[in-house]
C-alpha positions in Angstrom: 0.0 0.0 0.0 2.9 2.4 0.8 4.5 1.7 -2.6 1.1 2.3 -4.3 0.7 5.6 -2.5 4.3 6.7 -3.5 3.6 5.7 -7.1 0.4 7.7 -7.1 2.1 10.7 -5.7 4.8 10.6 -8.4 2.3 10.1 -11.1 0.1 13.0 -9.9 3.1 15.2 -9.7 4.3 14.4 -13.1 0.8 14.8 -14.6 0.2 18.2 -13.0 3.6 19.6 -13.6 3.6 18.6 -17.3 0.8 21.1 -18.2 2.6 24.4 -17.5 5.9 22.8 -18.7 4.2 22.1 -22.1 3.0 25.6 -22.5 6.4 27.0 -21.4 8.2 24.8 -23.9 5.9 26.0 -26.7 6.5 29.6 -25.8 10.3 29.0 -25.9 10.2 27.1 -29.1 8.2 29.8 -31.0 10.2 32.6 -29.5 13.8 31.2 -29.9 13.7 28.3 -32.2 14.1 28.8 -35.9 10.7 27.5 -37.0 8.6 28.5 -40.0 5.1 30.0 -39.2 3.2 26.9 -40.3 5.5 24.8 -38.0 4.9 27.1 -35.2 1.1 26.6 -35.5 1.7 22.9 -35.9 3.7 22.7 -32.8 1.2 24.8 -30.9 -1.7 22.5 -32.0 0.2 19.3 -31.0 1.3 20.8 -27.6 -2.1 22.2 -26.7 -3.6 18.7 -27.4 -1.2 17.0 -25.2 -1.8 19.6 -22.4 -5.5 18.8 -22.8 -4.7 15.0 -22.5 -2.6 15.6 -19.3 -5.3 17.7 -17.8 -7.9 14.9 -18.4 -5.5 12.4 -16.8 -4.9 14.7 -14.0 -8.6 14.9 -13.3 -8.9 11.1 -13.4 -5.9 10.7 -11.0 -7.6 13.2 -8.6 -10.8 11.2 -8.7 -8.8 8.1 -7.8 -6.8 9.7 -4.9 -7.3 12.0 -2.0 -6.7 15.8 -2.1 -3.0 16.4 -1.1 -0.1 18.6 -1.3 2.7 17.3 -3.7 6.0 18.4 -2.5 8.8 19.2 -4.9 11.4 21.2 -3.0 11.7 22.3 0.6 10.2 25.8 1.2 12.5 28.8 1.2 12.5 30.1 4.8 13.1 33.7 5.6 13.0 35.0 9.3 11.2 31.8 10.2 8.5 32.2 7.6 8.0 29.7 4.7 8.0 32.3 1.9 8.5 30.4 -1.3 8.1 26.8 -2.4 7.3 24.8 -5.6 4.9 22.5 -3.9 1.9 21.6 -5.9 -1.8 21.2 -4.7 -3.8 18.3 -6.1 -7.6 18.5 -5.5 -10.9 18.6 -7.3 -10.9 22.4 -7.4 -7.6 22.8 -9.1 -8.1 19.8 -11.4 -11.5 20.8 -12.7 -10.5 24.4 -13.5 -7.1 23.0 -15.0 -9.2 20.7 -17.3 -11.4 23.7 -18.3 -8.3 25.7 -19.1 -6.7 22.9 -21.1 -9.8 22.4 -23.1 -10.3 26.2 -23.8 -6.6 26.5 -24.7 -6.8 23.7 -27.2 -10.0 25.2 -28.9 -8.5 28.7 -29.0 -5.3 27.5 -30.6 -7.4 25.7 -33.3 -9.5 28.7 -33.8 -6.6 31.2 -33.8 -4.7 29.5 -36.6 -7.4 30.4 -39.2 -8.6 33.6 -37.5 -5.1 35.3 -37.7 -4.1 33.8 -41.1 -2.1 36.5 -43.0 -1.5 38.6 -39.9 2.2 39.6 -39.4 2.1 39.2 -35.6 1.2 35.6 -35.5 4.5 34.4 -34.0 4.2 37.1 -31.3 0.7 36.1 -30.6 1.5 32.4 -30.1 4.4 33.3 -27.8 2.3 35.4 -25.5 -0.7 33.1 -25.6 1.5 30.2 -24.4 3.0 32.5 -21.8 -0.4 33.4 -20.5 -1.5 29.7 -20.4 1.6 28.8 -18.5 1.0 31.5 -15.9 -2.7 30.5 -15.5 -1.7 26.9 -15.0 0.7 27.9 -12.3 -2.1 29.8 -10.5 -4.2 26.7 -10.5 -1.6 24.1 -9.3 0.6 25.9 -6.8 0.3 25.5 -3.1 2.3 28.7 -2.3 0.7 32.2 -2.2 3.8 34.0 -3.3 4.1 31.8 -6.4 0.4 32.2 -7.0 0.8 36.1 -6.9 3.8 36.0 -9.3 1.9 33.7 -11.7 -1.2 36.1 -11.5 1.1 39.0 -12.3 2.6 37.1 -15.2 -0.9 36.3 -16.5 -1.8 39.9 -16.4 1.4 40.9 -18.3 1.0 38.3 -21.0 -2.7 39.1 -21.5 -1.9 42.8 -21.6 0.3 42.1 -24.6 -2.4 40.1 -26.3 -5.1 42.7 -25.6 -2.8 45.3 -27.2 -2.1 43.0 -30.1 -3.1 45.8 -32.6 -1.0 48.4 -30.8 -1.6 51.0 -33.6 -5.2 51.5 -32.6 -5.6 54.3 -29.9 -8.7 52.6 -28.3 -6.7 49.5 -27.6 -3.9 51.5 -26.0 -6.4 53.5 -23.8 -7.9 50.2 -22.6 -4.5 48.7 -22.0 -3.4 51.7 -20.0 -6.5 51.5 -17.7 -6.0 47.8 -17.2 -2.3 48.5 -16.4 -3.3 50.9 -13.6 -6.0 48.6 -12.2 -3.9 45.5 -12.4 -0.9 47.1 -10.7 -3.1 48.5 -7.9 -4.5 45.0 -7.4 -1.0 43.6 -7.4 0.1 46.1 -4.7 -2.9 45.2 -2.5 -2.1 41.5 -2.9 1.5 42.1 -2.0 0.5 43.9 1.3 -1.9 41.0 2.0 0.9 38.4 1.6 3.2 40.3 4.0 0.4 40.5 6.6 -0.4 36.8 6.1 3.2 35.8 6.5 3.6 38.0 9.6 0.4 36.6 11.3 0.7 32.9 10.3 4.3 32.4 9.6 3.9 30.6 6.3 2.6 31.3 2.7 1.9 27.8 2.0 -1.9 27.5 1.3 -2.6 24.4 3.3 -0.7 25.9 6.4 -2.4 29.2 6.1 -5.8 27.7 6.2 -5.0 25.3 9.0 -3.3 27.9 11.2 -6.1 30.5 10.6 -8.7 27.9 11.5 -6.9 27.0 14.7 -7.0 30.6 16.0 -9.8 31.3 18.4 -9.9 34.9 17.3 -8.3 36.4 14.2 -6.1 39.3 14.9 -6.8 42.6 13.3 -4.0 42.3 10.9 -5.3 39.1 9.5 -8.7 40.8 9.0 -7.0 43.6 7.1 -5.2 41.0 5.0 -8.4 39.2 3.9 -10.1 42.5 3.1 -7.1 43.6 1.0 -7.3 40.2 -0.8 -11.0 40.8 -1.6 -10.3 44.3 -2.8 -7.5 42.9 -5.2 -10.0 40.4 -6.5 -12.6 43.0 -7.0 -10.2 45.0 -9.1 -9.0 42.0 -11.1 -12.5 40.8 -11.8 -13.5 44.1 -13.4 -16.2 45.1 -10.8 -17.9 48.5 -10.9 -16.5 51.1 -11.3 -13.3 49.4 -12.4 -14.8 47.6 -15.3 -14.1 50.0 -18.2 -11.0 48.2 -19.5 -13.0 44.8 -19.9 -15.7 46.5 -22.0 -13.2 48.5 -24.1 -10.8 45.7 -25.1 -13.0 44.7 -28.2 -10.0 45.8 -30.3 -8.3 42.6 -29.4 -8.6 39.5 -31.6 -11.7 37.4 -30.9 -9.8 34.4 -29.5 -8.0 36.7 -27.0 -11.4 38.0 -25.8 -12.6 34.4 -25.5 -9.5 33.5 -23.3 -9.8 36.7 -21.3 -13.5 36.2 -20.5 -13.4 32.4 -20.1 -10.1 31.7 -18.3 -8.4 34.8 -17.0 -10.8 37.4 -15.6 -12.4 34.7 -13.4 -9.1 33.8 -11.6 -10.1 36.0 -8.8 -13.0 33.8 -8.1 -10.8 30.8 -8.2 -8.5 32.4 -5.6 -11.4 33.2 -3.3 -12.7 29.6 -3.5 -9.1 28.3 -2.9 -8.9 30.4 0.3 -12.6 30.0 1.1 -12.0 28.7 4.7 -10.0 31.9 5.4 -12.4 34.4 3.8 -15.3 32.9 5.5 -13.7 33.8 8.9 -13.9 37.5 8.0 -17.4 38.9 8.0 -16.3 42.3 6.6 -14.8 40.7 3.7 -18.0 38.7 2.9 -20.2 41.7 3.3 -17.9 43.6 0.8 -18.1 40.7 -1.7 -21.9 40.5 -1.4 -22.5 44.3 -1.7 -20.1 44.9 -4.6 -20.8 41.7 -6.5 -24.6 42.0 -6.4 -24.5 45.6 -7.2 -22.3 45.0 -10.2 -24.4 42.0 -11.4 -27.6 44.1 -11.3 -26.3 47.2 -13.0 -24.3 45.2 -15.6 -27.3 43.1 -16.4 -29.4 46.2 -17.0 -26.7 47.9 -19.1 -26.4 44.7 -21.2 -30.0 45.1 -22.2 -29.2 48.4 -24.0 -26.3 47.0 -26.1 -26.5 45.9 -29.7 -22.8 45.0 -30.4 -22.5 41.3 -29.6 -19.0 41.6 -28.1 -19.8 44.5 -26.0 -23.0 42.8 -24.8 -20.9 39.8 -23.9 -18.3 41.9 -22.1 -21.1 43.4 -19.9 -22.5 39.9 -19.4 -19.0 38.8 -18.0 -19.0 41.8 -15.7 -22.4 40.7 -14.3 -21.4 37.1 -14.0 -18.2 37.9 -12.2 -20.3 40.0 -9.8 -22.7 37.2 -9.2 -19.8 34.7 -8.6 -18.2 37.1 -6.0 -21.6 37.5 -4.4 -21.8 33.7 -4.0 -18.4 33.6 -2.5 -19.5 36.4 0.0 -22.5 34.2 0.9 -20.2 31.3 1.6 -21.5 29.2 -1.3 -18.1 28.5 -2.7 -19.3 25.2 -4.3 -21.9 27.0 -6.3 -19.3 29.7 -7.2 -17.1 26.9 -8.7 -20.1 25.6 -10.6 -20.8 29.0 -11.9 -17.1 29.6 -12.8 -17.0 26.4 -14.9 -20.4 26.8 -16.6 -19.8 30.6 -17.4 -16.3 29.9 -18.9 -17.6 27.3 -21.3 -20.6 29.5 -22.3 -18.5 32.6 -22.7 -15.8 30.9 -24.7 -18.4 29.5 -27.1 -20.2 32.8 -27.4 -17.1 34.8 -28.3 -15.8 32.2 -30.7 -19.3 31.9 -32.3 -19.9 35.6 -32.4 -19.5 35.7 -36.2 -22.8 33.7 -36.5 -24.7 36.7 -35.3 -24.9 38.0 -38.8 -26.7 34.9 -40.0 -29.0 35.0 -37.0 -29.8 38.7 -37.4 -30.8 38.0 -41.1 -33.2 35.2 -40.1 -34.6 37.5 -37.4 -35.2 40.2 -39.8 -37.3 37.9 -42.0 -39.5 37.0 -39.1 -42.3 39.0 -37.6 -41.2 41.1 -34.5 -42.2 39.5 -31.2 -45.0 41.2 -29.3 -44.3 42.7 -25.9 -44.4 40.3 -23.1 -47.3 40.3 -20.7 -46.3 41.6 -17.3 -48.8 39.1 -15.8 -47.2 36.2 -17.6 -43.8 37.2 -16.2 -45.1 37.5 -12.6 -46.8 34.1 -13.0 -43.5 32.7 -14.2 -41.9 34.0 -11.1 -44.5 32.4 -8.9 -44.1 29.1 -10.7 -40.3 29.3 -10.3 -40.5 29.9 -6.6 -43.0 27.1 -6.1 -40.9 24.6 -8.0 -37.7 25.6 -6.1 -39.5 25.1 -2.8 -40.8 21.7 -3.9 -37.4 20.6 -5.1 -35.8 21.9 -1.9 -38.3 19.8 0.1 -37.5 16.8 -2.0 -33.7 17.1 -1.4 -34.3 17.7 2.4 -32.6 21.2 2.5 -33.5 23.2 5.5 -33.4 27.0 5.4 -32.0 27.5 8.9 -29.1 25.2 8.0 -28.2 26.5 4.5 -30.0 29.9 4.2 -27.5 31.1 1.4 -28.4 28.1 -0.8 -32.1 28.9 -0.5 -31.6 32.6 -1.2 -29.6 31.7 -4.4 -32.3 29.2 -5.2 -34.9 31.9 -5.1 -32.7 34.1 -7.4 -32.8 31.1 -9.7 -36.6 31.0 -9.4 -36.8 34.5 -10.8 -34.5 33.6 -13.6 -37.0 30.7 -14.5 -39.8 33.3 -15.2 -38.8 33.7 -18.9 -39.7 30.1 -19.4 -43.3 31.3 -20.0 -41.9 33.3 -23.0 -41.2 30.1 -24.9 -43.4 29.6 -27.9 -45.1 26.7 -26.1 -46.5 29.2 -23.6 -48.7 30.8 -26.3 -50.6 27.5 -26.8 -52.8 28.0 -23.7 -53.6 25.8 -20.7 -52.0 22.7 -22.3 -48.6 24.4 -22.1 -48.6 24.8 -18.4 -47.7 21.2 -17.4 -44.7 21.4 -19.6 -43.6 24.7 -18.0 -44.1 23.3 -14.5 -42.1 20.2 -15.4 -39.3 22.3 -16.9 -39.0 24.5 -13.8 -39.1 21.5 -11.6 -36.3 19.7 -13.5 -34.1 22.9 -13.6 -34.5 23.2 -9.8 -33.6 19.6 -9.2 -30.6 19.9 -11.4 -29.5 23.0 -9.3 -29.7 21.1 -6.0 -28.1 17.9 -7.5 -25.2 19.8 -8.8 -24.8 21.5 -5.4 -24.6 18.1 -3.8 -21.8 17.1 -6.1 -19.7 20.3 -6.0 -19.9 20.7 -2.3 -17.8 17.5 -2.1 -15.2 19.3 -4.3 -14.8 22.4 -2.2 -13.9 22.0 1.5 -15.2 25.1 3.2 -16.9 25.8 6.5 -20.5 26.8 6.1 -21.4 29.7 8.3 -24.8 31.3 7.9 -24.5 34.7 6.3 -25.8 37.7 8.2 -29.4 38.8 7.8 -28.2 42.0 6.1 -26.5 40.0 3.4 -29.6 37.8 2.7 -31.9 40.8 2.6 -29.4 42.8 0.4 -29.3 40.0 -2.2 -33.0 39.4 -2.3 -33.7 43.2 -2.6 -31.2 43.6 -5.5 -32.4 40.7 -7.5 -36.1 41.4 -6.8 -35.5 45.0 -8.0 -33.7 43.6 -11.1 -36.6 41.3 -11.8 -39.1 44.0 -11.5 -37.2 46.5 -13.7 -36.6 43.8 -16.4 -40.2 42.7 -16.4 -41.5 46.3 -16.7 -39.1 47.0 -19.6 -40.0 43.8 -21.3 -43.7 44.4 -20.9 -43.6 48.1 -21.9 -40.4 48.6 -24.0 -41.6 52.1 -25.0 -43.0 53.1 -21.6 -42.0 55.9 -19.4 -39.7 53.7 -17.3 -37.8 52.3 -20.2 -37.3 55.8 -21.8 -36.1 57.3 -18.6 -33.7 54.6 -17.7 -32.3 53.8 -21.2 -29.9 56.9 -21.4 -28.5 56.2 -18.0 -27.8 52.5 -18.3 -26.6 52.9 -22.0 -23.9 55.1 -20.5 -23.2 52.6 -17.7 -24.4 55.2 -15.1 -21.3 57.2 -16.3 -19.2 55.2 -13.8 -16.4 54.4 -16.2 -16.3 58.1 -17.3 -15.7 59.3 -13.8 -13.1 56.7 -13.1 -11.2 57.3 -16.3 -11.1 61.0 -15.7 -9.8 60.5 -12.2 -7.3 57.8 -13.1 -5.9 59.7 -16.1 -5.4 62.7 -14.0 -3.2 60.7 -11.7 -1.4 58.9 -14.5 -2.1 60.4 -17.9 -1.7 58.5 -21.2 0.7 59.6 -23.8 -0.2 57.9 -27.0 2.7 59.2 -29.1 5.5 58.0 -26.9 3.6 55.1 -25.2 5.0 51.6 -25.5 2.6 48.7 -25.1 2.1 47.9 -21.5 0.3 45.2 -19.6 
């Protein structure tokens, strides 16, 4: 049995470590080796395929073995603090997101080869793409917070180069400059956070940080400050309001870059919060901050998205809203549902960006059909009632009690409001005979929700503490208001409410304008002499 354990540890270490090494090798080959452009793409395709294979094997090995830390080298100790190590972390959280990144990377490489055909910067594109994938992989597999911070910084640098791929376009440089300011501010907050964690807990190893913090009867003030700084860094990295402008304005980047940014990079903040969920759940101030900022961003971005016609801009606002919802889930302590949201959103958003060209065909088909009539407000309200009822029935079937898991119930009620548009399906116009199918659909969706929760809660080891009453009321108020506004606008698209709100939400409540004006006063942009930054 001992030999089997040793072999499994060696196997898992090799599988996990192979993925960033493959991407790093591809980056080096393209940058330094004398390869023709077709051979560069050929090597990138083969390498990304093997990275996907290794990520699948890593997932299978994780399913067969327990979650564990895989040691490579002894930690570098400075003043009695374990500052730096190359230890790896093998668990379902990292393996599932690593598999997601491997799959998205493979798809993007296939797509990019034809998308960038004839472009003079293809070799530079491949190099920075592989560098970004290397850094993302390290964020997912490391057990050391200092390595995680360095890899996150490297991801930002590489993605900055990709986002500024067409550096002759001023809008791209403006967006890159704003991202540079926000990213470096987040990196500074994260650095201060690591210093405080090392001072309070004596280690930057993730497993030790979680264990030592959990063993403390009361967290010191410095540790509270460290977690709040971590949350602020994540808020900046995840493009939450009012720091979202760069994410909306990077549409000058190639479409596969946008797909990678929205599907595998901007959500790294959510992954870090889930990874450190045991620590975050011990600091109520940080949880309240996540709930307030995340839910507010989700509501405002969802309303702004309704005013946009450009498919890529609409998808960017959607990402902003979805990141807010994921951070809100983390604030409520529902880290398992946040992981589910991260995986599902990434797959959906990658497909949406890569399939954005099909909007032309869909628009032509829509123009040949009769315009849809405004939705009945009564029908929307009936749909909400049906959704709430089916969620309560499904929750009763799964034996979930409100006083035990209030956050799960609140998020389920938010889901019930999202089920209301089921009545907009064409079958709903067929009268009473359509209602059984609508009820069945709502019931099935609610059961799938609770079933996935029961699976993902096994993947994320967090301590479930009931959120405060303020957090629960805040979330229900925000999404209840969102449902009411969207229902009124859908029922009366030319009504007084829609006409008054449209200019404000089309401009994003002018939040980015105010932020840009203040940021550029502190650090102005010089287009003529500017070099491309990250």
